[in-house]
Structures are given as structure tokens and as C-alpha cells.
C-alpha positions, 0 to 999 in steps of 0.5 A: 308098211311103205309098200302099203303107202305107195300103193295107196298114193299110186291108187289116189293119183290115178282116181282123181284125175278121171274125176276131174275129166268126168266133171268137164265131161259132164259140164260140157254136155249139160251146156250142150243139151240141158235137161228138159223136164217132161211134165205136160207129156202123158205119164205111163203107168210103168215099164212094159218093154217099150223102147227107151228113146231118151233118158233125162236127168234132173237134179235137185239141191238140198232145199227145193220149196221156198222157205219163210222170208226170214230164213230164205237166205239158208236156202239162197245160201246153200244153193249158191255153194252147193254143187249138184250131183253130176248127171254123168255120176247118176247114170252110172248107177241106172241099170237101163240104157237108151235103146233098150226095152223098158224093164220094170225091175230095172227100173225099180232096182235102179231107184233103190241103188240110188237111193242107197247112195249117202249123197242123196236124200231121194231118187225117182225115175218117171216113165213118159210116153215119148209119142213115138211108140217108146217111153222117156225116162226122167230121173230126179234126184235131190241132193243131201246136205253135203257140207261137214262141219263137226267141231269137238268142244268141251266146257273148259278152256280150250273150248275147241279140241278137234274138227272135222272139216270137208265135203261129202259130195265134192263138186257132185262127183259122189266124192267125200273128202274131209280132214280132221284135227284133234288136240291130243294134250302130252301126245301127237296131235291126231291129223288125218285125211279121208277120201271116198268115192262112191262111183270110182272107175265110172262105174257102181265101184266104191274106193275108200282111202283113209291115212291118220296120224294118231296119239302114238301110231298111225292108220292107213287104209285103201279099199276098193270094192264093187258091192253086191248092190242087185241080183241083176248083176253078174259079179262083185269084187274087193281089193284092200291093203292097209296098215296100223300101229297104235296102242291098245289101251286096257281098263283095269277098274281102279288101277290106271289104264296101261296100253300095249302097242299093236302093230298090223298089216293086212291085204286081200284080194277076191271076187264072187259071181252069181248063180241063180235066178233073180230073187233066189240066188248063190254067190260063189268066189274066191279070195287071197288074203294076207295078216300080219300081227305083232303086239309089244310084250312091254306095256306102259302107262298113257297119263296126261303128262304123257308116257310112263313105265307099267310097274313090274306087277302090272303085266298084261298077258303075251299074245303071239305074234301072227303071220298067215297067208290064206286062200279062202273059198267065198259063198253066199246065198240070198233070198231078198227082196226090198220094201220102201219104208219111212222113218225107221232108221231116219227121222222122216226120210225114205230107205229100203229094208231087206225081207228075206234071208242072206248068208255069207260064209268064208272058209281059208286055209293057210299056205307058206309064202316066204315069211308067212309060216303060220299054219291055221283054217279060218271060218267066218260067218254072216247071217241076216234075216228080216221080216214085215213091211212099212208098219212093222219090221223085225230084222237079225244080223250076226256075224261070227269068225273063228281060227283053228291052229294047226300046230296046236290043234285047237280053236282060238279067236272067237269073235261074235256080235250081232243085233236084233231090232223091231221098228214099229210105226202105228202112225205117221210121226210116231216110231218104237224101236226095240233092240238088242245088240251083243258081242264077245270074244273068246280064247283071243290071240289078239289084245280085246276088250269090250266096255259099256264106255264105247261110244257106238256099243256102250251105254250113256252116261257111262263113258268113263266107266273103267270096267271091261269084259269079254262079252257084252249084252245092251238092250235099248227102247226108244219112242220117237215123235216128229214134230211139224214144223212151218218153216220147210228148213228141216224135220224136228222130233224128240225121243224118250229112251232107256238103255241096259246093259252088262258085261262078262268076263273071260280069261283070255281077255286081259282084266275082263269082269263080270258086272251087274246090269247098268242102266240109263234113261233119257230124251233126245232132241232130233232133226234132219237137214234137209228135210227128209234126209237119211242123216239124223242129228241128236242131243241125247241127255241121258241120266245113268241108273246103276251102281258103276262109280264112274257114271255121270250125266251126259249130253252127247251130240251125234250126226248118223246115217244108219239107213244104208246097213242094218248093223254097224259093228262098234269098233271095239269089236273090230279090233278083234276081227281078222282085217281081211274078211270081205265083209263089204261084199256080204253087207249088201245094201 
């Protein structure tokens, strides 16, 4: 674990000064040559091989248009405190350069890659005649609201239970920096720092770092990845290292919850290369991974007064430790095109959905290295399919993995999850979303439970549910309506929703039970700030409809951007997966 921390701190020390240098370079460049709009020049329909004589970058703050007099102070305040994304950062995502022929595919792909960045609301590349036989490109972007302020409040005293503060576009450098604190009563307060740079190393690379002290442990992760953004790039790679020590808390129905301390360390490095033509290609590569996992044999109770001994008759199954190093083969198959849509996962914002099919496969075999003497095979698959357009779209994503123990000659640790969704937009401002989500674990060798109380994968109104299972199936239906408002401060809307789900038991998952169907109905108030932002703010009012004795009327506040990735797997499912499966390479935006 100490080696992980030292490596993480060294990478951060290298990355932060380079961001400051880039910022200084951008400021100097801006002072020497401020961008001048090409409006008034002859617009060109598209790129047709003309030589690019210049590329102008024009960045806009979150609020562009003037607001009504009583709200104009909002726009002025944001513009004074907000720093627009740096020109040099935006140019790193362009697939076009000055002096090269103007290519329409590269122009469209550059727009799409920029739109996929979480710090931007929108991006457009306009083409103008330079009056000298070539063309002049103008990149125009609008930033998203970058301040992070997320308090955790409760009705009773103390009202403030926690807070998350930070910036999602620090100094316009495409860097997220945030700190969080949460009161944990009888346990250690949760304290953490999160850093992410979406243009790391002056390229289209991502760096993510998390260091957090939890109630009874810690979590540290560092990941450097060059995602496969576009069929035009040749290579993608990933490197990650991390470790966690935290209690796995088990729901046991009417019995008090007990817990086991789980320690995990992981590291991997890998790369893939493109083979084939644009639009129909394969990715072939390899990786080396290390996994170490150990679960304490003695369980304990986590009560409001602190840790207490677990009675002898309430023990949990023994989980065998794991220490393995694997060589893995990576294969991706992709036949994808992108369609620009509005109002799917965002309230009114623009996103690009994938139409076609893509498949990522991983096959690994253990090798003996020092103390890593586990003998196994590991396989994993990630499948995506999408069909439709801007009015109606159907998408499916499923991910599964399993391990074959070569000593016991048996398969174990099957984990699978997925999402099937249909988006229907019959008119502007109206969206219907029907979806099903499933997750399951079987023959688990690590502590694992699923519940309807999970914030991401469960049901509203059931966050206090004490029942757990090995499999979970949830259906959701939502009807959204965007309301036209005069003040150009935000997009507003309302939604009506219904949810239904149930659990299944399995012998390797402690205290798992099979339940009947549980449900919830409710309404939501929706908002996006600034207008056309892809981040949706929600206030859900949910009334549970079930026989669960812990059901409660719930008011839930959330703020999530779901437009970048079709399926965000719930954290309780991730707890059962191998940490080194390189999903960042195969979950292409």
C-alpha cells in the first residue's frame, strides 16, 4: 500500500506543474494574439480538402445571453468568477492542424470528442473561406458551470452532515479538484480529495486520483488512460494502481448488520492498437495485472455507538485470500457511428449516442511471480448495441466476468450486469424512457451483496431496506416534460416515474434472500444549469409501493451527468468485480 501512495504522489507532482505551465503559455498566447471571430466571412458548407490556414478558438462562459434585470447579477457573478477553458487545452482534442487538408470526418469527430468532455456544454467547428484558396476554422465552445457545492443535509440537528467542494474546470485547465467531508458519528469522519485531468500530458489522456479516509479504512486510486475516443486514432493505453481497506457491511433482515474488513491491492498496465478501417475495426492488445485480496475471518457489528463484537452464532462464510498476477489478451470489435440527439439523458442538452455494435473481450492466465502463486484463468466481456436516431433509440450494454480456478478445476466469481433502454421523443420537450437493469453474482469468492437500498441500482423509497440478494432486476419508466421559461438561467422540467424490482438468493452470497416485487411511484422536479447543460439536477418525491417493512416516503436530491457513458454500473456490483479489468478502454464514449 505504501508503494501505491508514493507512486501516486510522484505522478501528481509531475502533472500539476505542467498544468500551470500550460496555463501560463495559454495566457501569453492569448495576450499576443486574441481570437477574432470570422463572422462576416463567406461560410463554407464543409471541409473538402482545402488547406487549413488558421484555427481560431473562441470560448464562452456558462451564461452567454443577458438575463432579465432582476437576475442579471447571476450572469455577472458567474462571468467574474468563472475562468473559460484554455485555448491550448481545447486544441489538444482537435484532429485537424494548420497546414493540413480540411477533412470533414476529422472535423465532425473533433466536435464529438469535445462535446463528450464533462466541462463543456457544447462545441461547434465552423468553416470559413480565408479568401486565399484555403479555409479558416473557428472552434466555438461554451463551458459548463464548474463550481462544485454539494452539502449533505438532514432534518434533525446537526443539519449539515457533510459537504463536497471544488471546481470541475480549475483555471480552465480541464482539471477537476474537489474535497469532501462527512460526519460519521462514532467512527472516523470521512475525508477525501479527488483530482481528475481530462487533458493530461498535453494530449487526449485522462488522469484520475482519489485518496480518502473512510469510517474504518481508506481508499486510494490512481489511473492514467488514453481512451479509444475515435476510430481515427491508432492506440489506446491504460495504467492504474490502488488499494483499499474498508468494511463490507452485510444486510441480514431483522438481525443487526455485521461487517468484515476487506483489504485489496491492484495494479495493471496495458495497451491496444487499431487494426482495420474506420467505422469497422478491431482492437488488439495485451496487459499485465496484479490482484491481492484478503478478508478478515472475524466479523463485527457497526452500531451507532461504535464497533461491537459479533455474537458467535452470527458468523459469515470464510472467503479465501487471493494473490495473483496475470497476462491478459485484449480484443475489441467495433462497428459504430454516432448520432447527435437532444433530451435523452440530459434535460435539453446535446449528446452523441452510438449506433451499431461493439464488443470488448479479455482473456487472462496467471503466472507465478514471487508471492503471487494463485493459478487461474480469467475471462471478461463487455457488449454494447444501439439502434435508432434522434426520435427513437434502443440501447443495450452488458458486462460479465468469471474466473476458473486451475487447482480446484472449477469456475467461480461470476459477476454480470447490464442495461436495456428505449428512448422515445415524440415532440420537442417530451421524452419517454423505459429501461431495465440487472445485476447478479454467483459462486462468489469475495464478499458481495446486492440490495434495493443501493442509491444507484436500487429503488426509491427503499434506502432503509434490510434485505439483500445475489441477483437484482429493476424496471423503470419515466415521462419527462421540459417547461419553457422566460428567464434564460436554466432549463426546467417535470417528470412522472414508476419503478419495480426484486432480489434473488444464491448460496455463496451471505444472508441473500429471494423477495417479491417491490415498487415506487413519484414525480420529479428537473433542472439544468446553465441552459442545455448535460448535467441534470433532480428532486425526486417517491412513494414506495411494496410489502417491505422498511419502506419510507423519500425525497432525494441528485446531480448527475449520464450523457457520456450509456451504463454506469452500481457500486455494489463493482465491489464483486476484479479491479484490473480495463473497462476504461472498452467503454468508449
